[in-house]
C-alpha positions in Angstrom: 109.1 45.7 104.6 106.7 48.5 104.5 107.8 50.2 107.4 111.3 50.3 105.8 109.8 51.8 102.7 108.2 54.6 104.7 111.0 55.5 107.0 114.1 55.1 105.2 113.7 58.3 103.5 112.9 59.8 107.0 115.9 58.3 108.5 118.3 59.6 105.8 116.9 63.1 105.9 117.2 63.3 109.7 121.2 61.9 109.4 122.1 64.6 106.5 120.0 67.2 108.1 121.3 67.1 111.7 124.9 65.0 111.6 126.3 66.6 108.4 128.9 68.5 110.1 129.8 65.1 112.3 129.6 62.8 109.3 130.6 64.8 106.6 129.1 65.7 103.2 130.2 62.6 101.2 128.6 60.4 103.7 125.4 62.2 103.8 125.3 61.9 99.9 125.9 58.1 100.3 123.3 57.5 103.1 120.5 59.4 101.5 121.1 57.7 98.2 121.4 54.3 99.8 118.5 54.5 101.8 116.1 55.9 99.0 117.4 53.2 96.6 116.5 50.4 98.7 113.2 51.9 99.5 112.5 52.1 95.7 113.8 48.2 95.5 111.5 47.5 98.2 108.4 49.3 96.3 109.5 47.6 93.2 108.9 43.9 95.2 105.6 45.3 96.8 104.4 46.4 93.7 105.6 42.8 92.0 103.6 41.0 94.9 100.8 43.4 94.1 100.6 42.3 90.3 101.3 38.7 90.7 99.9 37.6 93.9 96.9 40.3 94.6 98.9 41.3 97.9 97.0 43.9 99.9 98.0 45.0 103.6 97.3 47.8 106.1 99.7 48.0 108.8 99.0 50.1 111.8 101.8 52.5 112.5 100.5 54.1 115.6 96.8 55.3 117.1 96.8 58.8 116.0 93.5 60.7 117.2 90.6 59.5 119.3 88.5 62.3 120.4 84.7 61.9 120.3 83.8 60.2 117.0 87.0 61.1 115.5 89.1 58.0 115.3 92.4 58.3 113.2 95.4 56.2 112.5 98.6 56.3 111.6 98.7 53.1 108.7 100.2 52.4 105.8 97.8 51.1 103.3 99.0 48.7 100.5 97.0 48.0 97.4 97.3 48.6 93.9 97.0 52.2 93.3 99.7 52.7 96.2 102.0 50.2 95.1 102.2 52.1 91.7 102.8 55.3 93.7 105.1 53.8 96.0 107.3 52.8 92.5 107.0 56.2 91.0 107.8 58.0 94.0 110.8 55.9 95.2 112.5 55.1 92.0 112.4 58.8 90.6 113.3 60.0 94.1 116.3 57.7 94.1 117.5 58.5 90.5 117.1 62.2 91.4 119.4 61.6 94.8 122.0 60.0 92.7 121.8 62.6 89.8 121.8 65.5 92.4 125.6 64.5 93.7 127.1 65.4 90.3 124.8 68.5 89.7 125.1 70.1 93.3 129.0 68.8 93.4 130.0 72.9 93.7 127.1 73.9 96.1 128.5 74.3 99.9 125.1 73.4 101.6 124.6 69.6 99.6 123.7 68.1 102.7 120.6 70.5 103.1 119.6 69.8 99.7 119.9 66.0 100.1 117.9 65.9 103.6 115.2 68.2 102.2 114.7 65.7 99.2 114.6 62.9 101.5 112.0 64.5 103.8 110.1 65.3 100.7 110.0 61.5 99.7 108.7 60.9 103.1 106.0 63.3 103.0 105.1 62.0 99.6 105.1 58.3 100.8 103.1 59.2 104.0 100.6 60.8 101.4 100.2 57.9 99.1 99.9 55.0 101.9 97.4 56.9 103.9 94.1 55.2 104.7 92.3 58.0 105.8 91.8 61.9 104.6 93.7 63.2 107.7 96.8 61.2 107.2 96.5 62.3 103.4 96.4 66.0 104.5 99.4 65.5 106.7 101.3 64.4 103.5 99.9 66.8 101.3 100.8 69.7 103.8 104.2 68.4 104.2 105.4 68.1 100.2 103.9 71.5 100.2 106.4 72.7 102.8 109.2 70.6 101.5 108.5 72.2 98.0 109.0 75.7 99.8 112.2 74.6 101.2 113.4 73.3 97.7 112.1 76.1 95.3 113.8 78.6 97.8 116.6 76.6 98.4 119.3 79.2 96.9 117.6 81.7 99.3 120.2 84.5 98.5 118.4 84.5 95.1 115.4 87.2 95.3 113.7 85.4 92.3 113.8 81.8 94.0 112.8 83.2 97.5 109.6 84.9 95.3 108.9 81.7 93.5 108.9 79.8 96.6 106.5 81.9 98.3 104.3 82.0 95.6 104.1 78.4 95.4 103.2 78.1 99.0 100.4 81.0 98.8 99.0 79.5 95.5 98.7 76.1 97.2 97.0 77.4 100.2 94.4 78.6 98.2 93.8 74.9 96.8 94.4 73.2 100.2 91.8 75.7 101.7 89.4 74.2 99.4 90.9 70.6 100.3 90.3 71.1 104.2 86.8 72.3 103.7 86.1 69.1 101.4 87.6 66.9 104.6 85.6 69.0 107.0 82.2 68.1 105.2 83.2 64.6 104.9 83.5 64.4 108.6 80.3 66.2 109.1 78.3 64.1 106.4 80.1 60.5 107.1 81.1 61.0 111.1 84.5 59.8 110.0 87.4 60.2 107.9 88.6 56.8 106.9 88.2 55.7 103.4 86.7 52.3 103.6 83.8 53.8 105.8 83.5 56.7 103.7 83.3 54.9 100.3 81.0 52.4 101.6 78.6 54.9 102.6 78.8 57.5 99.7 75.9 55.7 98.3 73.6 56.8 101.3 74.2 60.6 101.0 74.1 60.6 97.1 70.6 62.9 97.4 71.5 64.3 100.3 71.5 68.5 99.9 73.5 71.0 102.3 73.0 74.8 102.6 76.3 76.2 101.6 76.6 80.1 101.5 73.2 80.2 101.0 72.8 77.7 98.3 71.4 74.5 98.4 74.0 72.0 96.8 74.2 68.0 96.5 76.6 66.9 99.5 78.6 64.5 97.0 78.9 67.2 94.4 79.8 69.7 97.0 82.6 67.3 98.6 83.9 66.5 95.0 84.4 70.1 94.2 86.0 71.0 97.0 88.4 68.1 97.1 89.2 69.0 93.3 89.7 72.5 94.3 93.0 71.0 96.4 94.1 69.2 93.4 94.0 72.0 91.1 96.6 74.1 93.3 98.8 71.0 94.2 98.7 69.8 90.4 98.9 73.4 88.7 95.4 73.4 86.9 93.9 76.2 85.3 93.5 79.2 87.5 95.8 77.7 90.1 98.7 76.7 87.7 100.5 80.2 87.9 103.1 78.9 90.6 104.4 76.0 88.7 106.7 77.8 85.8 107.9 80.2 88.4 109.1 77.1 90.6 111.8 76.3 87.8 113.9 78.8 89.9 114.8 76.0 92.3 117.6 73.4 91.4 117.0 71.3 88.2 117.1 67.8 90.5 113.8 69.5 92.4 111.9 70.3 89.0 112.5 66.4 88.1 111.7 65.1 91.4 108.6 67.6 92.6 107.2 68.8 89.6 107.8 66.5 87.0 107.2 63.2 88.6 105.8 63.4 92.1 104.2 66.2 94.0 102.4 67.6 91.1 100.6 64.0 90.6 99.3 64.1 94.2 95.9 65.8 92.8 95.4 63.0 90.0 96.2 60.4 92.9 93.4 62.1 95.2 90.9 62.2 92.3 91.7 58.4 91.5 91.9 57.1 95.3 88.3 58.9 95.8 86.7 57.2 92.7 84.1 55.7 94.7 82.8 59.3 95.7 83.0 60.9 92.0 81.5 57.9 90.6 78.2 59.4 92.3 78.8 63.2 90.9 78.2 63.6 87.2 78.6 67.4 87.7 82.0 66.9 89.6 83.5 64.8 86.7 82.0 67.3 84.3 84.2 69.9 86.1 87.1 67.5 86.3 87.1 67.4 82.7 86.8 70.6 81.5 89.6 71.9 84.0 91.6 69.1 82.4 91.1 69.7 78.8 91.3 73.6 79.3 94.6 73.0 81.6 96.1 70.7 78.5 95.3 73.3 75.7 96.5 76.5 77.4 99.7 75.4 78.7 100.9 73.7 75.6 99.7 76.9 73.8 102.2 78.9 76.2 104.9 76.5 75.8 105.0 76.9 72.3 106.8 80.5 72.5 108.9 80.3 76.0 112.6 80.6 75.8 113.5 79.2 79.1 114.4 75.3 78.7 113.0 74.6 82.1 110.0 76.5 81.9 109.1 75.2 78.6 109.0 71.2 80.4 107.2 72.9 83.4 104.3 74.0 80.9 104.6 70.7 79.5 104.0 69.0 82.7 101.0 71.4 83.3 99.6 70.1 80.0 100.1 66.7 80.7 98.5 66.8 83.8 95.6 68.2 82.3 95.2 64.9 80.1 95.4 62.9 83.7 92.6 64.8 84.9 90.3 64.8 82.0 91.0 61.0 81.6 89.6 60.5 85.0 86.9 63.0 84.4 85.4 60.5 81.8 85.7 57.9 84.3 89.3 56.4 82.8 90.8 56.5 86.2 93.1 53.7 85.3 94.1 55.4 81.9 94.9 58.8 84.3 97.2 56.4 86.3 98.7 54.8 83.2 99.5 58.3 81.9 100.7 59.0 85.6 103.0 56.0 85.4 104.6 56.4 82.3 104.8 60.5 82.2 107.1 59.8 85.3 109.9 58.4 83.5 109.9 60.8 80.3 109.2 64.2 82.3 112.2 63.2 84.9 114.2 62.2 81.7 113.6 65.5 80.1 114.3 68.1 83.2 117.2 65.7 84.2 118.3 66.0 80.7 117.6 69.8 80.5 119.9 69.5 83.8 122.6 68.0 81.9 122.5 70.7 79.0 122.4 73.7 81.4 125.2 72.0 83.4 127.0 72.1 80.2 126.5 75.8 79.3 127.4 76.9 82.6 124.0 77.5 84.0 122.6 78.9 80.7 118.9 78.3 80.0 117.8 80.3 77.3 117.4 77.9 74.2 118.2 80.5 72.1 122.1 81.0 73.4 122.3 77.3 72.6 122.3 75.2 69.5 124.9 73.4 67.6 125.9 70.9 70.1 124.6 67.7 69.0 128.2 66.2 68.6 129.6 67.9 72.0 126.8 66.5 74.0 126.0 62.8 72.1 124.9 61.1 75.2 122.8 64.1 76.5 121.4 64.4 72.8 120.3 60.8 72.6 118.8 60.6 75.7 116.9 64.0 75.2 115.7 62.2 72.0 114.2 59.2 73.7 112.4 61.8 76.0 111.0 63.8 73.3 109.9 61.1 71.0 108.2 59.7 74.4 106.3 62.7 75.4 105.4 63.5 71.9 103.6 60.3 71.9 106.0 58.6 69.1 104.5 55.3 68.2 105.9 52.3 70.4 106.9 54.5 73.0 105.6 55.0 76.5 103.7 58.1 75.8 102.2 56.6 73.0 100.1 53.9 74.8 99.1 56.5 77.4 98.5 59.5 75.6 96.5 58.0 72.8 94.3 55.9 75.4 93.1 58.9 77.5 92.0 60.4 73.9 90.5 57.0 73.0 88.5 56.5 75.8 87.7 60.4 75.9 86.0 59.6 72.5 84.3 56.4 73.3 82.6 58.3 75.9 80.3 59.2 73.3 79.0 62.6 74.9 79.4 65.9 73.9 82.2 66.7 76.5 83.8 63.6 75.5 84.1 64.4 72.2 85.4 68.1 73.1 87.8 66.4 75.2 89.1 64.1 72.6 89.3 66.6 70.1 91.4 68.9 72.1 93.4 66.1 73.3 94.5 65.5 69.3 95.1 69.2 68.9 97.5 69.3 72.0 99.4 66.2 71.2 99.8 68.2 68.0 101.1 71.4 69.9 103.1 69.0 72.4 105.0 67.9 69.5 105.9 71.3 67.9 107.1 72.8 71.3 109.1 69.7 72.2 110.9 69.5 68.7 111.3 73.2 69.0 112.9 72.9 72.2 115.3 69.9 71.0 115.8 71.3 67.5 117.2 74.8 69.0 119.2 73.4 71.6 121.3 70.9 69.4 121.0 71.9 66.2 121.3 74.8 64.0 124.2 77.5 64.7 125.9 77.7 67.9 124.4 80.8 69.5 126.3 81.4 72.9 128.6 84.2 73.2 129.9 83.5 76.5 131.5 80.2 76.7 133.4 78.5 73.7 132.2 75.7 72.1 135.1 73.7 73.0 134.3 73.7 76.2 130.9 72.3 76.0 131.1 68.5 77.2 128.5 65.9 78.4 128.1 65.6 82.1 129.7 63.1 84.2 128.4 59.6 84.9 126.9 60.3 88.1 124.5 62.2 86.3 124.2 59.9 82.8 123.2 56.6 84.7 120.0 58.1 86.2 119.2 59.3 82.5 120.0 55.8 81.0 117.6 54.2 83.3 114.5 57.0 82.9 115.3 56.4 79.0 114.6 52.5 79.3 111.5 53.4 81.3 110.6 55.8 78.9 110.8 53.5 75.7 109.3 50.1 77.6 107.2 51.2 80.6 103.8 51.8 77.9 104.5 48.4 76.1 104.7 46.1 79.1 102.3 47.8 81.1 99.7 48.7 78.7 97.4 45.5 79.4 98.0 45.6 83.4 96.7 49.1 83.6 94.0 49.6 80.5 93.0 46.0 79.8 90.6 45.8 82.5 88.9 42.2 80.9 92.4 40.5 81.4 93.4 42.3 84.9 90.2 43.5 86.3 91.6 42.2 89.8 94.3 44.6 89.7 92.4 47.9 90.2 89.4 46.2 91.9 90.2 47.3 95.5 91.5 50.6 94.7 89.2 51.9 91.8 85.5 52.0 91.6 83.7 51.9 88.2 79.9 52.6 89.0 79.5 51.9 84.8 82.1 49.6 83.1 84.5 51.2 80.8 83.5 50.8 77.2 85.6 47.9 75.1 84.6 48.8 71.7 87.2 50.3 69.6 87.5 54.1 67.8 87.2 53.9 64.2 90.6 53.4 62.2 91.0 57.0 60.9 90.9 58.1 64.3 93.7 55.9 65.7 96.0 56.5 63.3 94.9 60.8 63.6 97.3 61.7 66.2 100.2 59.7 65.7 100.1 60.9 62.0 100.4 64.6 63.4 103.0 63.7 65.7 105.4 62.3 63.1 104.3 65.3 60.6 105.5 67.9 63.1 109.2 66.5 63.3 110.0 67.8 59.8 107.6 70.5 60.1 109.4 71.8 63.3 112.9 71.1 61.8 112.0 73.4 58.4 110.7 76.3 60.7 113.2 76.3 63.7 116.5 75.2 61.7 116.2 75.4 58.1 114.1 78.6 57.7 113.4 80.5 60.5 112.9 83.4 58.7 109.4 82.3 57.6 108.5 81.4 61.3 110.0 85.1 62.2 107.6 86.4 59.0 104.5 84.7 60.5 105.2 86.0 64.1 105.5 89.4 63.2 102.2 89.1 61.3 100.5 87.9 64.3 102.3 90.1 67.0 99.1 90.1 69.4 98.9 86.7 69.5 102.5 85.8 70.2 102.5 88.7 73.0 99.4 87.0 74.3 101.1 83.8 74.6 104.4 85.0 75.3 103.1 86.7 78.5 101.3 83.6 79.4 97.6 84.5 78.8 98.2 87.6 81.1 97.3 85.6 84.2 100.2 87.0 86.1 99.4 90.5 85.4 95.6 90.0 86.0 96.2 88.3 89.3 98.6 91.0 90.1 95.8 93.9 89.5 93.0 91.8 91.3 94.9 90.3 93.9 97.9 91.4 94.9 97.7 95.3 94.3 94.2 95.0 95.8 95.2 93.5 99.1 98.6 95.5 99.4 96.2 98.7 99.0 94.0 97.1 101.9 96.8 96.4 103.9 98.4 99.7 103.6 94.8 101.7 104.3 94.5 99.6 107.6 98.4 100.1 108.7 98.2 103.8 108.0 94.6 105.0 108.6 93.4 102.7 111.2 96.2 101.0 112.8 98.7 104.5 112.8 95.7 106.8 113.4 93.1 104.9 115.6 94.6 102.3 117.4 98.1 103.9 118.0 96.9 107.0 118.3 94.1 106.4 121.1 96.1 103.0 122.3 99.4 102.8 123.5 100.5 106.2 121.8 97.5 108.1 123.4 98.2 106.1 126.8 101.8 106.9 127.0 101.3 110.4 125.9 98.7 110.9 128.8 100.8 109.6 131.2 103.7 111.6 130.2 101.8 114.6 130.3 100.4 113.8 134.2 104.0 113.0 135.0 105.1 116.2 133.8 102.4 118.0 136.0 103.1 115.8 139.1 106.8 116.6 138.8 105.7 120.4 139.5 104.4 119.6 143.1 108.0 117.9 143.9 109.8 121.5 144.7 110.9 120.7 148.0 108.7 123.2 150.0 107.3 122.0 153.3 104.6 124.2 153.1 103.6 123.0 149.6 103.8 119.4 151.1 101.4 120.3 153.9 98.7 122.2 151.6 98.9 118.8 149.4 98.2 116.6 152.6 95.6 119.0 153.8 93.6 119.0 150.8 94.2 115.0 150.8 92.5 114.9 154.2 89.8 116.9 153.5 88.9 114.8 150.5 89.0 111.8 152.8 87.1 113.5 155.2 84.4 114.6 152.9 84.3 110.8 151.3 83.7 109.3 154.9 80.9 111.8 155.8 79.1 111.2 152.3 79.3 107.4 152.8 
């Protein structure tokens, strides 16, 4: 069963990618959707067996590397953590495949697109089922490569090509840190296999290493380097700039890669390495700090963006921040719970946004929408569910997982935990504001589009609606039905026992009642507040914006990160490159290298030509000079 889960998407990718001209576009659509759907069903069966029967396994596919002390196998590791990720990856992927049949119906290169989706799914499955860091890195780089292909799928658009390159390069920064972390693990432990590393962490918890002239704790350094990789893949603060630009790719790509799967790989990495992180208080504090900063700053930027997909992209960035600071306070299971519920409602919002964009003939600016509530009734209702779940409205999935993160941060009873809880509450309020801003400006108010008449607006075909309905069901019920399984360790301690390590048990206390009601109250209050400002009295909002223009511009320009990076990295590196090209390469290497040698040969050849005159006495003179030189050499020798 596990082999089918892993290799069905790869088989579908090969068939659609290399044989589409033989079998035709329709068959490529059917085979990729069928194979990923079968993989998703089998993943649900595995998840069921893990929950009710404690199923675990480690299946060997092949012996991969055996060199000296390095022994690495390609395996399929099944435990509670990987089973959760299998459901998330395969279920969302199968729904995105089906949705893409309708969304990409007019694209002439759809078989290539479907092949990329299936290949990405295979790479992500390789990542989450690995039992060693090298296989994890293989899948890690595989999803990075596939994201480059998918973001730049419309390669004739310069913006799409630039976004793909940007995503690839920014992720290389994080991946460099990740690779160093793996090297250090092998240097310290002599292996890259999870079990051997995790069992021996305690032996090296006080070991110091000389790194760049500094004496650092080895476990701290490993955790920080691994987290740098997670920061890049999960678009955390400082390495986040690629995610909004990645919205240049087709909307199904945004749902699959940038909402539910690839960007959660960093969270998965930290949770998988909980046996290492539990022995590094410094690294956990660093993870918490980066997570809460990311949650706040991404939410603040989303408040003023106008591109419907970029708003949801920054929302993803913010929610990933929640997951990381949950892991940072030691609540790894709660981080996974939010990852699980977030996959449903964020994929729903991205695909719902795709349905809106499809109806508006590729319009993405929410200021050019509005007043289409009755024209898009199904999309409206499904987007409403996604928005409620994202904001943490009571009894929906986001309510259970997001509030659990804030509560466990509060129960950490440390200054950093209280800071994280406070920022989590404030960010939840901001999340609700920008989410309802998107919803109200898209569906309510006046119709503002000048390029397409409102009579032509209609809901998407059922092939796009059905995946949204399934995701909406998950957005409503996944929190309620799985909260005990993920969070209540007293009832379900065996579920996480083999995959998550807790050095100290999580607190079983309950926060005060006022704290429990604070976040839901703010979330509910934000709904009429948003409606008032974004629909009823826009003039008041415009007046507030005009009175705070510097702050508005600061948020509109995304905290000026792109401009700062342009100055620090892009322009400086370009200047250095131009200097080496013009001065070093041109004036030194070329001048005294190939250009100089060729010029010298040309000069000598021009001189030598003069001796080819055709006169016998000149040839005799040259022969005499040569003979004299040879004779002189022999005498001296």
